[in-house]
BALOBA-1460 file (C-alpha; in Angstrom, 3 decimals):
// residues 90
<rec num="1" residu="x" x="-32.586" y="92.161" z="-80.436"/>
<rec num="2" residu="x" x="-31.701" y="88.854" z="-81.973"/>
<rec num="3" residu="x" x="-28.047" y="89.881" z="-82.135"/>
<rec num="4" residu="x" x="-27.899" y="89.641" z="-78.323"/>
<rec num="5" residu="x" x="-28.919" y="85.967" z="-78.334"/>
<rec num="6" residu="x" x="-25.519" y="84.928" z="-79.633"/>
<rec num="7" residu="x" x="-23.527" y="86.939" z="-77.104"/>
<rec num="8" residu="x" x="-22.106" y="84.419" z="-74.619"/>
<rec num="9" residu="x" x="-20.369" y="87.190" z="-72.666"/>
<rec num="10" residu="x" x="-23.724" y="88.800" z="-71.876"/>
<rec num="11" residu="x" x="-25.147" y="85.469" z="-70.737"/>
<rec num="12" residu="x" x="-22.140" y="84.982" z="-68.463"/>
<rec num="13" residu="x" x="-22.721" y="88.442" z="-66.991"/>
<rec num="14" residu="x" x="-26.392" y="87.682" z="-66.342"/>
<rec num="15" residu="x" x="-25.554" y="84.381" z="-64.670"/>
<rec num="16" residu="x" x="-22.959" y="86.114" z="-62.502"/>
<rec num="17" residu="x" x="-25.531" y="88.738" z="-61.529"/>
<rec num="18" residu="x" x="-28.022" y="85.993" z="-60.671"/>
<rec num="19" residu="x" x="-25.402" y="84.497" z="-58.362"/>
<rec num="20" residu="x" x="-24.838" y="87.882" z="-56.767"/>
<rec num="21" residu="x" x="-28.563" y="88.346" z="-56.152"/>
<rec num="22" residu="x" x="-28.669" y="84.887" z="-54.582"/>
<rec num="23" residu="x" x="-25.793" y="85.909" z="-52.314"/>
<rec num="24" residu="x" x="-27.768" y="88.973" z="-51.213"/>
<rec num="25" residu="x" x="-30.750" y="86.757" z="-50.446"/>
<rec num="26" residu="x" x="-28.590" y="84.371" z="-48.430"/>
<rec num="27" residu="x" x="-27.100" y="87.299" z="-46.514"/>
<rec num="28" residu="x" x="-30.557" y="88.571" z="-45.626"/>
<rec num="29" residu="x" x="-31.898" y="85.155" z="-44.654"/>
<rec num="30" residu="x" x="-28.884" y="84.284" z="-42.530"/>
<rec num="31" residu="x" x="-28.788" y="87.647" z="-40.786"/>
<rec num="32" residu="x" x="-25.395" y="88.795" z="-42.074"/>
<rec num="33" residu="x" x="-24.290" y="92.210" z="-40.920"/>
<rec num="34" residu="x" x="-25.391" y="95.340" z="-42.774"/>
<rec num="35" residu="x" x="-21.925" y="96.096" z="-44.145"/>
<rec num="36" residu="x" x="-21.664" y="92.706" z="-45.846"/>
<rec num="37" residu="x" x="-25.120" y="93.045" z="-47.352"/>
<rec num="38" residu="x" x="-24.389" y="96.584" z="-48.518"/>
<rec num="39" residu="x" x="-21.182" y="95.442" z="-50.226"/>
<rec num="40" residu="x" x="-22.982" y="92.570" z="-51.941"/>
<rec num="41" residu="x" x="-25.734" y="94.918" z="-53.097"/>
<rec num="42" residu="x" x="-23.262" y="97.534" z="-54.351"/>
<rec num="43" residu="x" x="-21.342" y="94.889" z="-56.290"/>
<rec num="44" residu="x" x="-24.573" y="93.664" z="-57.861"/>
<rec num="45" residu="x" x="-25.572" y="97.173" z="-58.828"/>
<rec num="46" residu="x" x="-22.177" y="97.668" z="-60.453"/>
<rec num="47" residu="x" x="-22.608" y="94.441" z="-62.388"/>
<rec num="48" residu="x" x="-26.071" y="95.533" z="-63.547"/>
<rec num="49" residu="x" x="-24.658" y="98.877" z="-64.669"/>
<rec num="50" residu="x" x="-21.970" y="97.060" z="-66.644"/>
<rec num="51" residu="x" x="-24.599" y="94.833" z="-68.270"/>
<rec num="52" residu="x" x="-26.703" y="97.867" z="-69.152"/>
<rec num="53" residu="x" x="-23.664" y="99.583" z="-70.680"/>
<rec num="54" residu="x" x="-22.932" y="96.551" z="-72.848"/>
<rec num="55" residu="x" x="-26.531" y="96.270" z="-74.044"/>
<rec num="56" residu="x" x="-26.754" y="100.008" z="-74.747"/>
<rec num="57" residu="x" x="-23.574" y="99.806" z="-76.797"/>
<rec num="58" residu="x" x="-24.923" y="96.869" z="-78.759"/>
<rec num="59" residu="x" x="-28.225" y="98.666" z="-79.364"/>
<rec num="60" residu="x" x="-26.500" y="101.809" z="-80.595"/>
<rec num="61" residu="x" x="-24.267" y="99.839" z="-82.953"/>
<rec num="62" residu="x" x="-27.125" y="97.727" z="-84.373"/>
<rec num="63" residu="x" x="-30.134" y="100.061" z="-84.286"/>
<rec num="64" residu="x" x="-28.767" y="103.601" z="-84.499"/>
<rec num="65" residu="x" x="-25.271" y="103.747" z="-86.013"/>
<rec num="66" residu="x" x="-25.331" y="100.908" z="-88.532"/>
<rec num="67" residu="x" x="-24.745" y="102.538" z="-91.951"/>
<rec num="68" residu="x" x="-27.368" y="100.523" z="-93.850"/>
<rec num="69" residu="x" x="-30.310" y="101.569" z="-91.639"/>
<rec num="70" residu="x" x="-33.072" y="103.708" z="-93.067"/>
<rec num="71" residu="x" x="-33.752" y="107.063" z="-91.435"/>
<rec num="72" residu="x" x="-36.987" y="105.658" z="-89.973"/>
<rec num="73" residu="x" x="-35.208" y="102.621" z="-88.509"/>
<rec num="74" residu="x" x="-32.475" y="104.834" z="-87.076"/>
<rec num="75" residu="x" x="-35.075" y="107.175" z="-85.509"/>
<rec num="76" residu="x" x="-36.962" y="104.206" z="-84.038"/>
<rec num="77" residu="x" x="-33.746" y="102.791" z="-82.591"/>
<rec num="78" residu="x" x="-32.905" y="106.147" z="-81.028"/>
<rec num="79" residu="x" x="-36.386" y="106.448" z="-79.496"/>
<rec num="80" residu="x" x="-36.135" y="102.931" z="-78.051"/>
<rec num="81" residu="x" x="-32.795" y="103.815" z="-76.510"/>
<rec num="82" residu="x" x="-34.060" y="107.090" z="-75.049"/>
<rec num="83" residu="x" x="-37.065" y="105.312" z="-73.497"/>
<rec num="84" residu="x" x="-34.856" y="102.607" z="-71.979"/>
<rec num="85" residu="x" x="-32.398" y="105.110" z="-70.519"/>
<rec num="86" residu="x" x="-35.221" y="107.175" z="-69.016"/>
<rec num="87" residu="x" x="-36.711" y="104.079" z="-67.425"/>
<rec num="88" residu="x" x="-33.337" y="102.908" z="-66.155"/>
<rec num="89" residu="x" x="-32.471" y="106.247" z="-64.599"/>
<rec num="90" residu="x" x="-35.621" y="106.413" z="-62.452"/>
């Protein structure tokens, strides 16, 4: 997915998520209360879901819905998407 390499917004999201994961680690190491750690974890999960949504959208636009794709390329893009969604939903 070379088209993702130029997406600065996605990189910003990933860096923000990395910071959130670090905050969870710090909360665990420092013995923060459960509620704080749960809130940090929930926020991180939400950020990951948002990242996944953005990447799915990009994949659909580039590898499934783009008008100049061959039927084989479109089918391959759809299969890749289905496999990723199945894996993600486990």
